[in-house]
C-alpha positions in Angstrom: 0.0 0.0 0.0 1.4 3.4 -0.9 0.4 7.0 -0.4 1.1 10.2 -2.4 2.1 13.5 -0.8 0.1 16.5 -1.9 1.0 20.2 -2.1 -2.0 21.4 -0.2 -2.4 21.5 3.6 -4.8 18.6 3.5 -3.0 15.3 3.1 -4.1 13.2 0.2 -4.1 9.4 0.4 -3.7 7.7 -2.9 -4.5 4.0 -3.4 -1.9 3.0 -6.0 0.8 0.6 -5.1 2.3 0.0 -8.6 3.9 3.5 -9.1 7.5 3.6 -8.0 7.8 5.3 -4.7 10.6 7.7 -5.5 8.4 9.3 -8.2 6.3 10.9 -5.5 9.1 13.2 -4.3 7.9 16.7 -5.1 9.5 20.1 -4.4 8.1 21.7 -1.3 6.6 18.6 0.1 7.8 16.1 2.8 7.0 12.5 3.0 6.7 10.7 6.3 7.2 6.9 5.9 6.7 4.3 8.5 5.1 1.0 9.4 1.4 1.0 9.6 0.6 -2.6 10.7 2.9 -2.6 13.8 2.1 0.8 15.3 4.2 0.4 18.4 7.3 1.1 16.3 8.1 4.8 15.9 10.0 5.2 12.7 12.3 8.0 11.5 11.4 9.8 8.3 12.1 7.5 5.4 13.1 9.0 2.0 12.3 6.0 -0.2 14.4 4.9 -3.1 13.9 2.1 -5.5 12.2 -0.9 -3.8 10.2 -3.8 -5.1 6.6 -2.8 -5.0 4.5 -4.7 -2.4 1.3 -6.4 -3.5 -1.6 -4.2 -4.2 -4.5 -3.8 -1.8 -6.7 -5.7 -4.1 -4.4 -8.7 -4.1 -4.5 -9.5 -0.4 -7.2 -10.2 2.2 -6.9 -7.1 4.4 -8.0 -7.0 8.0 -10.5 -4.1 7.9 -9.7 -3.0 11.5 -6.2 -2.0 10.3 -7.8 0.8 8.3 -7.9 2.7 11.6 -4.1 2.9 11.6 -4.3 4.7 8.3 -6.9 7.1 9.7 -4.7 7.7 12.8 -1.8 8.5 10.5 -3.8 10.8 8.4 -5.4 12.5 11.4 -2.0 13.3 12.9 -0.6 14.7 9.7 -3.8 16.8 9.3 -3.4 18.2 12.8 0.3 19.0 12.3 -0.4 20.8 9.0 -3.1 22.9 10.6 -0.8 23.8 13.5 1.3 27.0 12.7 3.7 26.3 15.6 5.1 23.1 13.9 6.8 23.3 10.5 5.4 26.6 9.4 5.3 27.0 5.6 5.9 23.3 5.2 3.3 20.7 4.2 3.6 17.1 5.3 2.4 14.2 3.1 2.4 10.5 4.0 3.5 7.4 2.4 2.0 4.0 3.4 3.4 0.6 2.6 3.0 -2.9 4.0 5.7 -3.9 6.5 5.2 -7.6 6.0 5.2 -7.8 9.8 8.9 -7.1 10.1 9.4 -5.1 13.3 11.3 -4.9 16.5 9.6 -6.8 19.3 9.5 -5.9 22.9 9.9 -9.5 24.1 11.7 -9.1 27.3 9.6 -6.3 28.9 6.4 -8.1 27.9 7.5 -11.4 29.5 8.6 -9.7 32.7 5.1 -8.2 32.9 3.5 -11.6 32.5 5.6 -13.2 35.1 4.9 -10.3 37.5 1.1 -11.1 37.5 1.6 -14.3 39.5 3.8 -17.2 40.2 0.0 -18.0 37.6 3.1 -21.5 37.4 2.0 -23.9 34.6 1.2 -22.3 31.2 1.1 -23.0 27.5 2.7 -21.0 24.8 1.4 -20.6 21.3 3.4 -18.8 18.6 3.1 -18.3 14.9 5.2 -20.5 12.7 7.4 -17.7 11.5 10.9 -16.4 12.0 9.6 -14.0 14.6 7.8 -16.8 16.4 10.9 -18.9 16.5 12.9 -16.0 17.7 10.4 -15.6 20.5 10.8 -19.2 21.5 14.6 -19.0 21.5 15.0 -15.7 23.3 12.0 -15.2 25.5 10.7 -18.7 26.6 13.9 -19.2 28.6 12.9 -16.2 30.6 9.8 -18.0 31.9 11.9 -20.5 33.9 14.0 -17.6 35.3 10.7 -16.1 36.7 9.2 -19.3 38.1 7.0 -20.3 35.2 7.2 -23.6 33.4 5.7 -24.7 30.2 3.1 -27.4 29.5 3.6 -27.1 25.8 4.8 -24.9 22.9 2.5 -25.0 19.9 3.4 -23.4 16.6 0.4 -22.2 14.6 0.8 -22.3 10.8 0.4 -19.0 9.1 -2.2 -18.5 6.3 -1.0 -19.9 3.0 -2.1 -20.9 -0.5 -5.6 -22.3 -1.1 -4.1 -25.7 -2.2 -2.8 -26.2 1.4 -6.0 -25.1 3.2 -7.1 -28.7 3.8 -3.7 -29.7 5.3 -3.8 -26.5 7.5 -7.3 -27.4 8.8 -6.1 -30.9 9.7 -3.0 -29.6 11.4 -4.9 -26.8 13.1 -7.5 -29.3 14.5 -4.7 -31.3 16.2 -3.1 -28.1 17.6 -6.5 -26.9 18.8 -7.2 -30.2 20.6 -3.8 -30.3 22.3 -4.2 -26.7 23.6 -7.8 -26.9 24.7 -7.4 -30.3 26.4 -4.3 -29.2 28.3 -4.5 -28.8 32.1 -2.7 -25.5 31.8 -5.4 -22.8 32.1 -3.2 -19.9 30.9 -2.1 -19.6 27.3 0.4 -17.0 26.2 -0.1 -15.9 22.6 2.7 -14.4 20.5 2.0 -13.6 16.9 1.2 -10.9 14.4 -1.6 -8.3 14.4 -3.8 -10.7 12.6 -3.0 -13.8 14.7 -6.3 -13.7 16.6 -8.2 -14.3 13.4 -6.6 -17.8 13.3 -7.4 -18.6 17.0 -11.0 -17.7 16.3 -11.2 -20.9 14.2 -10.8 -23.0 17.3 -14.5 -23.2 17.9 -14.9 -24.8 14.4 -11.9 -27.1 14.4 -11.5 -30.5 16.2 -10.5 -34.0 15.4 -12.5 -35.4 18.2 -16.3 -35.4 18.5 -16.4 -34.8 22.2 -13.1 -33.1 23.1 -13.0 -31.5 26.5 -12.9 -27.7 26.3 -11.0 -26.9 29.5 -11.3 -23.2 30.5 -8.5 -21.0 29.4 -7.2 -17.5 29.9 -5.5 -16.0 26.9 -2.6 -13.5 27.4 -1.6 -11.8 24.2 1.7 -9.9 23.6 1.6 -6.3 22.4 1.6 -6.8 18.7 -1.5 -9.1 18.8 -4.7 -7.2 18.1 -8.4 -8.0 18.4 -9.1 -8.3 14.7 -11.4 -10.2 12.3 -11.4 -11.0 8.6 -14.6 -10.1 6.7 -15.9 -13.6 6.8 -15.5 -13.6 10.6 -17.6 -10.5 11.1 -20.6 -12.4 12.7 -18.6 -15.2 14.4 -19.0 -15.6 18.2 -16.1 -14.1 20.2 -16.7 -16.0 23.5 -13.3 -17.6 23.1 -11.4 -14.4 23.9 -13.8 -13.0 26.5 -11.9 -12.2 29.7 -8.5 -12.4 27.9 -5.6 -10.0 28.8 -3.6 -8.0 26.3 -0.4 -6.0 26.8 -0.6 -2.9 24.7 1.6 0.2 24.3 0.2 2.8 26.6 -2.5 5.0 24.9 -5.1 7.6 25.7 -8.4 8.4 24.1 -8.6 11.3 21.6 -12.2 12.4 21.4 -11.5 14.5 18.3 -10.3 11.4 16.5 -13.4 9.4 17.4 -15.5 12.2 16.0 -13.4 12.4 12.9 -13.9 8.7 12.3 -17.6 8.9 13.0 -18.0 11.7 10.4 -16.0 9.8 7.8 -17.8 8.2 4.8 -17.0 7.7 1.1 -18.7 10.8 0.1 -17.1 13.1 2.7 -13.5 12.5 1.9 -11.4 13.2 -1.2 -8.2 11.4 -2.1 -8.7 8.4 0.2 -8.0 5.4 -2.1 -8.8 2.9 0.7 -12.2 3.9 2.0 -14.3 2.4 -0.8 -12.6 -1.0 -0.6 -12.8 -0.8 3.2 -16.5 0.2 3.1 -17.4 -2.6 0.8 -15.7 -5.2 3.0 -16.9 -3.8 6.2 -20.6 -3.5 5.3 -20.7 -6.4 2.7 -22.0 -4.2 -0.1 -20.8 -2.8 -3.4 -20.7 0.6 -5.0 -22.3 0.8 -8.4 -19.6 1.3 -11.1 -20.2 2.3 -14.7 -23.9 1.4 -14.7 -23.1 -2.3 -14.3 -25.4 -4.6 -12.4 -24.6 -5.0 -8.7 -24.9 -8.4 -7.1 -25.9 -8.1 -3.5 -26.5 -5.0 -1.4 -25.6 -1.6 -2.7 -23.4 0.7 -0.6 -25.2 3.9 0.1 -22.3 5.5 1.9 -24.5 6.4 4.8 -23.8 3.2 6.8 -22.6 3.9 10.3 -19.1 2.8 11.3 -20.2 2.7 15.0 -22.5 -0.2 14.1 -19.6 -2.5 13.3 -18.6 -5.1 15.9 -15.5 -4.3 18.1 -13.3 -7.1 16.8 -14.0 -5.8 13.3 -13.6 -2.1 13.7 -13.3 0.3 16.7 -14.3 4.0 16.9 -11.8 4.7 19.7 -8.1 4.9 18.8 -6.4 1.6 19.5 -2.9 1.5 21.0 -1.4 0.7 17.6 -3.1 3.7 16.0 -2.1 5.8 19.0 1.6 4.9 18.4 1.3 5.8 14.8 -0.2 9.1 15.8 2.7 9.8 18.2 5.2 8.6 15.6 4.0 11.2 13.1 4.2 13.9 15.7 7.7 12.9 16.7 9.0 13.0 13.2 7.2 16.4 12.7 8.8 17.8 15.8 12.2 16.5 14.7 11.8 18.1 11.3 10.8 21.3 12.9 13.9 21.3 15.1 16.1 20.5 12.1 14.6 23.3 10.0 15.2 25.9 12.7 18.8 24.8 13.6 21.9 26.9 12.8 23.1 24.2 10.4 20.2 25.0 8.1 20.8 28.7 8.1 24.6 28.4 7.6 24.3 25.8 4.9 21.3 27.1 3.1 20.2 23.6 2.4 16.5 22.9 1.8 14.7 20.6 4.2 13.7 18.3 1.4 17.4 17.6 0.5 18.4 16.4 4.0 19.2 12.8 4.4 17.6 10.4 6.9 20.7 10.1 9.1 20.8 13.9 9.5 17.4 13.8 11.2 18.3 11.1 13.6 20.1 13.5 16.1 17.0 15.7 16.2 14.6 12.8 16.6 16.5 11.4 19.6 16.1 14.7 21.4 12.3 15.2 20.7 10.1 15.9 23.7 6.6 17.0 23.5 3.1 16.6 25.0 0.5 15.3 22.6 -3.1 16.4 22.5 -4.0 13.7 25.0 -1.6 15.1 27.6 0.9 12.3 27.4 4.6 13.2 27.4 6.4 11.7 24.4 10.2 11.4 24.5 13.0 8.9 23.8 15.4 7.4 26.3 19.2 7.2 25.9 18.9 4.1 23.7 16.5 5.9 21.3 13.5 3.9 22.5 10.1 5.4 23.2 9.4 5.4 26.9 5.7 4.8 26.5 5.1 2.0 29.0 2.4 -0.7 28.7 -1.3 -0.9 29.5 -2.8 -4.2 30.6 -6.1 -4.5 28.8 -9.0 -6.8 29.7 -11.2 -7.8 26.8 -14.8 -7.9 28.0 -17.7 -9.1 25.8 -21.1 -7.6 26.2 -24.4 -9.3 25.7 -24.8 -7.6 22.3 -21.6 -9.1 21.0 -19.8 -5.7 21.4 -16.4 -5.6 23.1 -15.0 -3.3 25.7 -11.4 -2.7 26.4 -11.0 -2.3 30.2 -7.6 -1.0 31.4 -6.8 -3.1 34.5 -3.1 -2.3 34.9 -0.1 -0.6 33.5 3.7 -0.6 33.5 5.2 2.9 33.9 9.0 2.8 33.3 9.3 6.3 34.9 7.6 5.2 38.2 9.8 4.5 41.3 11.3 1.1 41.6 8.6 -1.3 43.0 5.8 0.8 41.6 6.4 0.4 37.9 3.9 -2.4 37.5 0.4 -2.1 38.9 -2.7 -4.2 38.3 -6.1 -4.2 39.8 -7.2 -7.8 40.0 -10.6 -6.8 41.4 -11.8 -5.2 38.1 -10.6 -8.1 35.8 -13.4 -10.0 34.1 -12.3 -13.6 33.8 -13.7 -16.1 31.2 -17.1 -17.3 32.2 -15.9 -20.8 32.7 -14.1 -19.6 35.9 -17.3 -18.1 37.4 -15.4 -14.9 38.0 -12.9 -16.7 40.2 -9.2 -16.0 39.6 -7.9 -18.8 37.4 -5.7 -21.5 39.0 -3.2 -23.0 36.6 -0.6 -25.4 38.2 0.9 -28.7 37.3 0.8 -29.8 41.0 -1.4 -28.6 43.8 0.0 -26.3 46.5 2.2 -27.6 49.2 0.8 -26.4 52.5 2.9 -25.1 55.3 4.9 -27.8 57.0 5.8 -29.3 53.6 8.3 -28.4 50.9 8.4 -29.0 47.1 10.4 -31.8 45.6 10.6 -31.7 41.8 9.5 -34.9 40.1 12.3 -36.6 38.2 12.1 -36.0 34.5 9.3 -33.4 34.7 9.3 -29.6 34.6 10.2 -27.8 37.8 6.6 -26.8 38.6 5.5 -30.5 38.6 6.4 -31.6 42.1 5.4 -33.6 45.1 5.1 -32.4 48.7 7.3 -33.8 51.4 7.3 -33.1 55.1 9.9 -30.8 56.5 12.8 -32.6 58.3 13.3 -32.4 62.0 14.3 -29.0 63.2 13.0 -27.1 60.1 9.7 -25.5 59.1 7.9 -24.0 56.1 5.4 -21.3 57.0 4.2 -20.5 53.5 2.6 -22.4 50.7 4.8 -23.8 47.9 8.1 -23.3 49.6 11.1 -24.8 47.7 12.9 -25.6 51.0 12.2 -25.7 54.6 14.2 -23.4 56.8 15.4 -23.4 60.4 13.9 -21.3 63.1 16.0 -18.6 64.8 17.9 -19.5 67.9 15.1 -18.1 70.1 12.4 -20.4 68.5 11.8 -24.0 67.6 9.4 -25.8 65.2 5.9 -26.6 66.4 4.3 -30.0 66.1 3.1 -29.4 62.6 6.4 -27.8 61.4 4.5 -24.8 60.0 5.6 -22.1 62.4 8.2 -21.3 65.0 7.3 -21.3 68.7 9.3 -19.2 71.2 11.6 -21.3 73.3 11.0 -21.5 77.1 13.7 -20.1 79.3 15.3 -23.0 81.1 17.5 -23.3 84.2 17.5 -25.5 87.2 15.3 -23.5 89.5 14.0 -23.9 93.1 10.4 -23.8 91.7 10.5 -27.1 89.8 10.4 -30.6 91.2 13.9 -31.5 90.2 15.4 -28.4 91.8 13.3 -28.8 94.9 14.3 -32.4 95.3 18.0 -31.8 94.9 17.9 -28.7 97.2 16.0 -30.7 99.8 18.5 -33.6 99.5 21.4 -31.2 99.9 19.9 -29.5 103.0 19.0 -32.9 104.5 22.5 -34.2 104.1 23.8 -30.9 105.5 21.6 -31.3 108.5 22.7 -34.8 109.0 26.4 -33.8 108.7 25.8 -31.0 111.2 24.2 -33.5 113.6 27.1 -35.9 113.2 29.5 -32.9 113.8 27.5 -32.0 116.9 27.5 -35.6 118.1 31.3 -35.8 117.7 31.9 -32.5 119.4 29.7 -33.7 122.3 31.7 -36.9 122.7 35.1 -35.3 121.8 36.8 -36.9 124.8 35.8 -40.4 124.0 38.4 -42.8 122.5 36.6 -43.3 119.3 36.6 -39.6 118.5 40.2 -39.1 119.7 41.3 -42.0 117.5 42.8 -41.0 114.1 43.2 -37.3 114.9 40.0 -35.7 115.9 41.1 -32.4 114.3 41.0 -34.2 111.0 37.6 -35.5 111.9 36.3 -32.0 112.6 37.9 -30.7 109.4 36.4 -33.5 107.3 32.9 -33.0 108.7 33.1 -29.3 108.1 34.3 -29.8 104.5 31.5 -32.4 103.9 29.0 -29.9 105.3 30.3 -27.3 102.9 30.2 -29.9 100.1 26.5 -30.5 100.6 25.8 -26.7 100.8 28.0 -26.0 97.7 25.4 -27.9 95.7 23.0 -25.1 96.3 25.2 -22.8 94.2 24.2 -24.9 91.2 20.5 -24.3 91.7 18.8 -21.1 90.6 19.3 -18.6 87.7 23.0 -18.3 86.9 24.5 -15.1 88.2 28.0 -13.7 87.8 29.0 -14.5 91.4 27.5 -18.0 91.6 29.0 -18.9 88.2 32.4 -17.7 89.4 32.2 -19.5 92.8 30.4 -22.8 92.3 33.0 -24.9 90.4 35.9 -23.4 92.3 34.2 -23.8 95.7 33.2 -27.4 94.9 36.8 -28.2 93.7 38.6 -26.7 96.7 36.1 -28.0 99.4 36.3 -31.5 97.9 40.0 -31.2 97.8 40.1 -30.5 101.5 37.7 -33.4 102.2 39.8 -35.9 100.2 43.0 -34.5 101.7 41.5 -35.2 105.1 40.6 -38.7 104.1 44.2 -39.3 102.8 45.6 -37.9 106.1 43.3 -40.1 108.2 44.4 -43.1 106.2 48.0 -42.3 106.6 47.4 -41.7 110.3 45.9 -45.2 110.6 49.0 -46.7 109.0 51.4 -44.6 111.1 49.5 -45.4 114.3 49.9 -49.1 113.7 53.5 -48.8 112.7 54.4 -46.4 115.6 53.2 -49.0 118.2 56.0 -51.4 117.2 59.0 -51.2 119.5 61.8 -49.1 118.2 59.8 -47.6 115.4 61.0 -44.2 114.0 57.5 -43.3 112.7 56.3 -42.3 116.1 57.7 -38.8 115.6 55.4 -38.3 112.5 52.3 -39.2 114.3 50.4 -36.2 115.7 48.9 -32.9 114.7 51.8 -31.9 112.4 50.7 -34.7 110.0 47.3 -33.2 109.2 49.0 -29.8 108.4 51.7 -31.4 106.3 49.1 -33.4 104.2 45.9 -31.3 104.1 47.3 -27.9 103.6 49.7 -28.6 100.6 47.1 -30.8 98.9 44.4 -28.1 99.3 46.8 -25.3 98.2 47.5 -27.1 94.9 43.8 -27.1 94.1 43.6 -23.5 95.1 46.4 -22.6 92.7 44.6 -24.4 89.8 41.4 -22.5 90.6 43.2 -19.2 90.8 44.8 -19.8 87.4 41.3 -20.6 86.1 39.9 -17.4 87.5 42.8 -15.3 86.2 42.7 -16.6 82.6 39.2 -17.8 81.6 36.8 -17.5 84.5 33.3 -18.9 84.3 30.5 -16.5 83.4 26.7 -16.5 82.9 25.8 -17.5 79.4 22.8 -18.4 77.2 22.8 -21.6 75.2 20.2 -21.6 72.4 21.1 -24.7 70.4 21.6 -27.5 72.8 17.9 -28.0 73.6 15.5 -27.9 70.7 12.6 -26.3 72.7 14.5 -24.4 75.4 16.9 -21.5 75.8 19.2 -22.6 78.6 20.6 -20.1 81.0 23.8 -21.7 82.2 27.3 -21.0 83.6 29.8 -21.1 80.8 32.9 -22.8 82.4 35.2 -20.5 80.4 37.8 -23.1 80.0 36.6 -26.7 79.8 40.3 -27.8 80.2 40.6 -26.0 83.5 37.4 -27.6 84.7 38.7 -31.1 83.9 42.0 -30.1 85.5 40.1 -29.6 88.8 38.3 -32.9 88.4 41.5 -34.7 87.4 43.3 -33.4 90.5 40.4 -34.6 92.7 40.6 -37.9 91.0 44.3 -38.1 91.6 43.8 -37.4 95.3 41.1 -40.0 95.6 43.1 -42.7 93.8 46.1 -42.1 96.1 43.9 -42.2 99.1 42.1 -45.4 97.9 45.4 -47.2 97.3 46.7 -46.3 100.8 43.4 -47.2 102.4 43.2 -50.5 100.5 46.6 -51.5 101.6 45.8 -50.7 105.2 42.3 -52.3 105.3 43.5 -55.5 107.0 45.5 -54.0 109.8 44.6 -56.0 113.0 43.1 -53.1 114.9 40.0 -53.4 116.9 38.6 -50.4 115.1 40.4 -50.2 111.7 39.1 -46.9 110.1 41.1 -47.6 106.9 38.6 -50.4 106.1 35.7 -47.9 106.1 37.7 -45.3 104.3 38.3 -47.8 101.5 34.6 -48.3 101.1 34.0 -44.6 101.1 36.6 -43.9 98.5 35.3 -46.8 96.4 31.9 -45.1 96.4 33.6 -41.7 95.7 35.6 -42.9 92.7 32.7 -44.9 91.3 30.5 -41.8 91.4 32.9 -39.5 89.7 33.9 -42.1 87.1 30.3 -42.4 86.1 29.9 -38.7 86.3 32.1 -37.8 83.3 30.1 -39.7 80.6 26.8 -38.8 82.2 27.8 -35.1 82.3 29.0 -35.0 78.7 25.9 -36.7 77.4 23.5 -34.5 79.3 22.2 -31.1 78.1 20.8 -28.0 79.7 19.6 -28.1 83.3 20.0 -31.9 83.4 23.8 -31.4 83.0 23.7 -29.3 86.2 21.5 -31.9 87.9 24.0 -34.6 87.1 26.9 -32.6 88.7 24.8 -31.9 91.8 23.9 -35.6 92.2 27.6 -36.5 91.9 28.5 -34.0 94.6 25.8 -35.2 96.9 26.4 -38.9 96.2 30.1 -38.7 96.7 29.8 -36.6 99.8 27.2 -38.9 101.2 29.5 -41.9 100.5 32.3 -40.3 102.5 29.9 -39.3 105.3 28.1 -42.6 105.6 31.0 -45.0 105.1 33.4 -43.2 107.5 31.1 -41.9 110.2 28.2 -44.3 110.4 30.4 -46.9 112.3 31.5 -44.2 114.8 28.0 -43.0 115.3 26.8 -46.6 115.8 29.4 -47.2 118.6 28.7 -43.8 120.2 25.0 -44.1 120.2 24.3 -47.9 120.3 27.5 -49.6 121.5 29.0 -47.3 124.1 30.8 -50.3 125.7 33.0 -50.5 122.7 34.0 -46.8 123.0 37.0 -47.6 125.2 40.7 -47.5 124.7 41.1 -51.2 125.4 38.6 -52.1 122.8 40.0 -49.8 120.2 43.7 -50.9 120.9 42.7 -54.6 120.9 44.3 -56.3 117.9 42.6 -58.9 116.0 44.4 -62.2 115.7 
């Protein structure tokens, strides 16, 4: 299709595609060339040279709706020519030709918009079987996976071809139609040309199967697809595309254009070579020519364009036409800028002699507000920053269509606000009963489960597996379960995190009360034993084996029992600092006393032999010589511990799954085990000495009872270590308290129960003769 510029202010459109384009260059006129069928492309002025002429209008089946693009172009040129502020003393003409659907596509932006609508997860893709369609598959379809969308299928629709292949096309089209309509994917993305929808409208009439299932579908069309119809489809039902969504270049309504279209008819315009052909196809009539007989209805020229169905022709300017309108204005403003530049005045060159590349600099800098109030300008890449509208096609009861704008993408909006959509105003296809469509390969995984992709299937086809121990998923369709924070733990259903309880061995719980009661009870018993011994301090059984050691041992055991109370209650700085050191030093004194008593027994037996030199070691100096150095060694170990890495209150969040444990951090585990190791060393030495002296022939051999007490002591602490290491939280503390109480009780019972028995129940044995009597 071509057009001829005219010397008057009113553009003339000439229907004559066989005249060479360059022959229309006339002095004083400018020709604006561009692409009419893909109006989202804004083209620079084109000064045509020799090109193969495209087919004439009469040789192809034209989509009548595209006639509006021509009207939009002519309308813009008319407004510019009537505006004295743009290109004064210069007349614009226009040249129209068929682009053969060769244009630059906005693939990436369109797909990002589609993916932003939802996760919407399992879709089908349908493209035209053209180079552009294949380019879409190769360059855009991979973007779906990057945005969480997977494909049920990719169908390639054959483009219209020769009549001899029509039957083959119908057979192939029926198979494609059945695969698409029988798919479980409820969302179909359509990429194609401006006429593509005319092919999809055949779906209601094609099928290989008699009773094929028509599963509900939502169609999402890319920007170049238009709601169009061929002449023979004028009365076809359009239910298939009711509720569909279309991305269109942003546009605004121009009331003046709608009025201009409404007033247009074959008798009101001059020089429009398209209007009669359009009129005849649109209204299925013929204009009388040369007195010949007309078959069918006669065109009167008074038919109303507003009576045509929406898919066939629209009165309001479409987005494609709006882009053409803006393109013409952009070129006109660029020409105006070039005509008023200094270059023109210095060079004296006429505007008509300028080359296309000379205009490019001015075109890139064009900025203006069109008559609809939209600001038109190009970005640094020379691309129009127009944005997109999301249009919802809504069919009315009278078969008319409404374009409802339900969202938009504004590239100039702040980040995060560039894409907006109002889901509440969307009209969905009737099959969904106005419920937002649900299109997934697998149903949602509820909280407490995560998705596991099925082997050999797309990533959106998955099964739901429970979260492992210690992890949760608190949202639907989570790819992985995640751990709670240290302050929380998974609930029973693994779908939320529950705050952990604060845990420490307190006096308010049964375990703490039991251990505290036990410690106090043994302390009371020890105090009673000490009182009993003090009351009978002059009796032989108390005097035997150094009563000062007896007093010291009982006092240390009393403190051992009371030291257990330092381990109960919320850890504080002072208690954490004291409890292990106090336990270590007090126990060291107790074990040292036991060692000293054992050695006293041995020395007492040896010293009774005539001529023995050991008599001088027996006495009060012995307890000082043994107890004080042994206790000082433990005190040095504890002092080094305090000076280097002292214990401190700490919070342990990971040892117990449902509790935050308040504990005393030992600071240095090595120093803690040094304290225990030294106690163990003392106990082993004492045990060996006592074991060797257990059979001495005394009437009251205390070494025998010391052996039993140290056997209990060593057994408790040997079992303590693995129990302590394997315990967690407050139970670790409870294990240590039990070890302190058990070992202390072992020393108290095994050493002092025989003495108490004799003092209280067998006073006749509490004599020097009985105690000095040797067993044979």
